[in-house]
C-alpha positions in Angstrom: 47.9 22.0 21.7 47.9 21.1 25.4 45.2 19.1 27.1 44.2 22.2 29.0 43.8 24.2 25.8 41.9 21.4 24.1 39.4 21.3 27.0 38.8 25.1 26.7 38.2 24.8 23.0 35.6 22.0 23.6 33.8 24.0 26.2 33.6 27.0 23.8 32.2 24.8 21.0 29.6 23.1 23.3 28.6 26.5 24.6 28.0 27.9 21.1 26.0 24.8 20.2 23.9 25.1 23.3 23.2 28.8 22.7 22.2 28.0 19.1 19.8 25.3 20.2 18.2 27.6 22.8 17.8 30.4 20.2 16.3 28.0 17.7 13.9 26.7 20.4 12.8 30.3 21.2 12.0 31.1 17.5 8.3 30.6 16.8 7.4 27.9 14.4 6.0 29.0 11.0 2.2 29.5 11.4 0.1 26.9 9.8 -3.0 27.3 7.7 -5.3 27.6 10.7 -3.1 30.2 12.4 -2.8 32.2 9.2 -6.5 32.2 8.6 -7.2 33.4 12.2 -4.4 36.0 12.2 -5.8 37.6 9.0 -9.3 37.9 10.3 -10.7 41.0 12.0 -12.1 39.1 14.9 -11.3 40.1 18.5 -8.6 38.1 20.4 -11.4 36.4 22.4 -13.3 35.4 19.3 -10.1 34.1 17.7 -9.4 32.0 20.7 -12.9 30.5 20.7 -12.7 29.8 17.0 -9.3 28.3 17.3 -10.5 25.9 20.1 -13.4 24.8 17.9 -11.1 24.4 14.9 -8.7 22.2 16.8 -11.6 20.1 18.1 -12.9 19.5 14.5 -9.5 18.7 13.2 -9.0 16.3 16.1 -11.9 14.2 15.0 -10.5 13.8 11.5 -11.6 16.7 9.4 -8.9 18.0 7.0 -7.1 21.0 8.4 -7.3 22.7 5.0 -11.1 22.4 4.9 -11.3 24.0 8.4 -8.9 26.8 7.5 -10.8 27.5 4.3 -14.1 27.8 6.1 -12.5 30.3 8.6 -10.8 32.2 5.7 -14.0 32.5 3.7 -16.0 33.5 6.8 -13.4 36.2 7.7 -13.5 37.7 4.2 -17.3 38.0 4.5 -17.2 39.3 8.0 -19.1 36.3 9.5 -19.1 36.5 13.3 -17.2 33.8 15.2 -20.4 32.2 16.8 -21.8 31.6 13.3 -18.5 30.1 12.0 -18.4 27.8 15.1 -21.9 26.5 14.3 -20.8 25.8 10.7 -17.7 24.0 11.9 -19.9 22.0 14.2 -21.9 20.7 11.3 -18.7 19.5 9.6 -17.4 17.9 12.8 -20.7 16.1 13.6 -20.6 14.7 10.0 -17.2 13.2 10.6 -18.2 11.9 14.1 -21.0 10.0 12.5 -18.6 8.2 10.2 -19.5 10.1 7.1 -17.1 11.9 4.6 -17.1 15.5 5.7 -15.6 17.1 2.6 -19.0 17.5 0.7 -20.4 19.3 3.8 -17.3 21.5 4.1 -17.4 22.2 0.3 -21.0 23.3 0.5 -20.2 25.6 3.4 -17.3 27.2 1.6 -19.4 27.6 -1.5 -22.1 29.4 0.5 -19.6 31.7 2.2 -17.9 32.5 -1.1 -21.3 33.6 -2.5 -22.2 35.6 0.5 -25.2 33.4 1.5 -26.5 34.1 5.1 -24.9 31.7 7.6 -28.2 30.4 8.9 -29.1 29.3 5.3 -25.7 27.8 4.8 -26.1 25.8 8.0 -29.5 24.5 6.8 -28.1 23.4 3.4 -25.0 21.9 5.0 -27.2 19.9 7.4 -29.3 18.7 4.5 -26.1 17.5 2.7 -25.1 15.7 5.9 -28.5 14.0 5.9 -28.1 13.0 2.3 -24.7 11.4 3.1 -26.3 9.4 5.9 -29.0 8.2 3.6 -26.4 7.4 0.9 -24.4 5.3 3.3 -27.4 3.2 4.0 -28.1 2.8 0.3 -24.5 1.8 -0.3 -24.7 -0.8 2.5 -27.9 -2.2 0.9 -26.1 -2.3 -2.4 -23.4 -4.5 -0.9 -26.0 -6.7 0.6 -27.5 -7.0 -2.8 -24.3 -8.4 -4.2 -22.4 -5.2 -5.3 -18.8 -5.8 -4.3 -16.2 -3.2 -3.3 -13.0 -3.5 -5.3 -11.0 -1.2 -3.0 -12.0 0.5 0.3 -11.9 4.0 -1.2 -14.6 3.1 -3.7 -17.2 2.8 -0.8 -16.6 6.4 0.3 -16.7 7.7 -3.2 -19.9 5.9 -3.9 -21.4 7.4 -0.7 -20.5 10.9 -1.9 -21.9 10.2 -5.4 -25.2 8.8 -4.1 -25.6 11.7 -1.7 -25.1 14.2 -4.6 -27.7 12.4 -6.7 -30.2 12.4 -3.8 -29.6 16.1 -3.5 -30.5 16.5 -7.2 -33.9 14.9 -6.6 -33.4 11.2 -7.5 -35.6 9.2 -5.1 -33.8 6.7 -2.8 -36.0 3.9 -4.2 -34.6 4.5 -7.7 -31.1 4.3 -6.4 -31.8 1.1 -4.5 -33.5 -0.4 -7.6 -30.3 0.4 -9.6 -28.2 -1.4 -6.9 -30.5 -4.4 -7.2 -30.1 -4.5 -10.9 -26.3 -4.3 -10.7 -26.0 -6.7 -7.7 -28.1 -9.3 -9.5 -25.9 -9.4 -12.6 -23.4 -12.3 -12.9 -20.6 -10.0 -13.9 -19.8 -6.3 -13.5 -21.5 -6.1 -10.0 -18.9 -3.7 -8.7 -19.2 -0.6 -6.6 -17.5 1.5 -9.3 -20.2 0.3 -11.8 -22.9 1.2 -9.2 -21.3 4.6 -8.8 -21.2 5.2 -12.5 -24.8 4.2 -12.9 -25.8 6.5 -10.1 -23.7 9.4 -11.5 -25.3 9.0 -14.9 -28.7 9.1 -13.4 -27.9 12.3 -11.6 -26.4 13.8 -14.8 -29.5 13.0 -16.8 -31.6 14.7 -14.2 -29.4 17.7 -14.4 -30.0 17.8 -18.1 -33.7 18.2 -17.6 -34.9 14.5 -17.6 -37.2 13.5 -14.8 -35.7 11.3 -12.1 -38.0 8.4 -13.1 -37.0 8.6 -16.8 -33.4 9.0 -15.9 -33.3 5.9 -13.7 -35.3 4.0 -16.4 -32.7 4.9 -19.0 -29.8 3.7 -16.9 -31.8 0.6 -16.0 -32.5 -0.1 -19.7 -28.7 0.2 -20.4 -28.0 -2.3 -17.6 -30.6 -4.7 -18.8 -29.0 -4.7 -22.2 -25.7 -5.6 -20.7 -23.9 -2.3 -21.2 -20.6 -2.0 -19.4 -19.4 0.8 -17.1 -17.9 2.8 -19.9 -21.1 2.7 -21.9 -23.1 3.8 -18.8 -20.7 6.7 -18.3 -21.4 7.8 -21.9 -25.2 8.0 -21.5 -25.3 11.7 -20.7 -23.1 12.4 -23.8 -25.5 10.4 -25.9 -28.5 12.3 -24.5 -26.7 15.6 -25.3 -26.5 14.5 -28.9 -30.3 14.1 -28.9 -30.8 17.5 -27.3 -28.6 19.1 -30.0 -30.9 17.6 -32.6 -33.8 19.6 -31.0 -35.3 16.9 -28.8 -36.8 17.8 -25.5 -35.1 16.1 -22.5 -38.0 13.6 -21.9 -38.3 12.9 -25.6 -34.5 12.5 -26.0 -34.4 10.1 -23.1 -37.2 8.0 -24.7 -35.4 8.0 -28.0 -32.2 7.0 -26.2 -33.9 4.0 -24.5 -35.2 2.9 -27.9 -31.8 3.1 -29.4 -30.3 1.1 -26.5 -33.0 -1.7 -26.8 -32.4 -2.0 -30.6 -28.6 -2.1 -30.4 -26.9 -5.4 -31.0 -24.1 -6.1 -28.5 -21.4 -5.8 -31.2 -22.4 -2.3 -31.9 -21.2 -1.4 -28.5 -18.0 -3.4 -29.0 -19.1 -5.9 -26.4 -17.8 -8.9 -28.5 -14.7 -7.2 -29.8 -13.8 -4.9 -32.7 -11.2 -4.8 -35.5 -9.0 -2.8 -33.2 -9.4 -5.0 -30.1 -10.7 -8.4 -31.0 -11.8 -10.9 -28.5 -12.8 -8.7 -25.7 -15.9 -9.8 -23.9 -18.7 -7.8 -22.4 -16.7 -7.0 -19.3 -13.4 -6.8 -21.1 -11.1 -3.8 -20.7 -11.1 -3.1 -24.4 -14.8 -2.4 -24.7 -15.7 0.5 -26.9 -18.4 2.9 -25.7 -21.8 2.8 -27.3 -22.7 4.8 -30.4 -26.1 6.1 -31.3 -27.6 4.6 -34.4 
């Protein structure tokens, strides 16, 4: 092949490659979750544009794109007007702007939309959840000041979400703070994961019909007796056993506290067991408590 022919071949190859790149650039990128959610809605072009602008704004402050898309998708299915969806997305965005985890707020909005709850009521509930998150963040900060240590950064946010959920179930902030003081004042096991477990157990007991005061007293009694995190997590299970025996929730909680006070540490496996000897009260081999 002559040099002239070789040059012609190279020009043809380069031309084909250039055309291919231009054609590829002209092809639209696959639509993302937000685009698909908007495209499938019955909103007008103007409403879609306004909603897309708000969605991009909320995603820009750090809210998960999937949460935003799910809100739009659920709203579109229920025929919620764009202005209402924009207000709901604003609640999620403001939550994130205040440095709070936005997922619980977004989840509450999605739940309300899925159930067909009126948007104004959803907005009110979502705003309350955001307020609980703010209160929970303050309580978690006080827990740290009381000596509760954060093992890994993610534990702090999970604790905030758990405390907010428990506040939403009716547990007073003072009871949560008292729990933090108990845990923070212990020589061992004063961790954020333990605080989260104690708070979660309190909320679970309340959900089972125990009054907030009796629930927090039950968890407090367990902590005073030196129960470890796994034992605390089992308290709702132990109460369920009492309820299956015909006890009323308050009576069952009273009986459970009596059992906890009467238990010797070895009954809970705190000083070891035939299977795992030598494990101390905070050891990884602790066995959960058993009702007597």
